PLY file of the C-alpha trace (Angstrom):
ply
format ascii 1.0
element vertex 67
property float x
property float y
property float z
element edge 66
property int vertex1
property int vertex2
end_header
1.69 87.11 95.49
-1.24 89.31 95.81
-3.27 91.17 93.14
-2.02 94.44 94.37
1.82 92.97 94.12
1.02 91.83 90.60
-0.53 95.12 89.85
2.85 97.03 91.20
5.22 94.59 89.55
3.31 95.26 86.04
3.23 98.99 86.42
7.43 99.14 87.13
7.85 96.79 84.24
5.79 99.16 82.02
7.38 102.02 83.44
11.04 100.64 82.88
10.12 99.61 79.16
9.07 103.28 78.65
12.24 104.77 80.32
14.25 102.30 77.99
12.31 103.06 74.73
12.60 106.74 75.55
16.32 106.54 75.89
16.64 104.62 72.59
14.54 107.52 70.71
16.47 110.30 71.98
19.81 111.89 69.90
21.29 113.05 73.04
23.71 110.56 75.12
23.25 112.52 78.20
19.48 112.65 78.28
19.17 108.96 77.31
21.61 108.06 80.00
18.80 109.97 82.52
16.34 107.70 81.62
18.56 104.53 81.19
19.67 105.59 85.19
15.89 105.94 86.09
15.85 101.82 85.06
19.33 100.66 86.44
19.88 103.15 89.45
22.57 105.55 90.64
25.34 103.29 90.02
24.80 103.81 86.21
27.11 106.60 84.94
25.49 109.61 82.70
27.56 110.55 79.87
28.69 114.12 80.26
26.63 116.63 78.40
28.68 117.74 75.27
28.18 121.37 74.71
27.50 122.17 71.20
28.13 125.61 69.47
24.94 126.65 67.93
26.00 130.14 66.56
25.39 130.21 62.79
28.61 130.39 60.80
28.23 131.89 57.33
29.79 130.27 54.39
29.64 131.03 51.01
27.88 127.89 49.38
28.15 129.02 45.58
29.69 131.93 43.49
26.25 132.91 42.18
26.60 136.50 41.12
30.10 136.64 40.72
31.15 137.83 37.54
0 1
1 2
2 3
3 4
4 5
5 6
6 7
7 8
8 9
9 10
10 11
11 12
12 13
13 14
14 15
15 16
16 17
17 18
18 19
19 20
20 21
21 22
22 23
23 24
24 25
25 26
26 27
27 28
28 29
29 30
30 31
31 32
32 33
33 34
34 35
35 36
36 37
37 38
38 39
39 40
40 41
41 42
42 43
43 44
44 45
45 46
46 47
47 48
48 49
49 50
50 51
51 52
52 53
53 54
54 55
55 56
56 57
57 58
58 59
59 60
60 61
61 62
62 63
63 64
64 65
65 66
């Protein structure tokens, strides 16, 4: 194994570790899946993106001012 092969192998391992560490830190399963797929390949199925309702809902939290 030449020094160039060793360097290439090292860089690929570092990239894989970084992608997996990033996947661990993300809260969104879909986004995590994208990073895992970079390591494991196209055969890894990415979870579907879950659409969340970001509209704020007004709820009365207290009866302050009611009299």
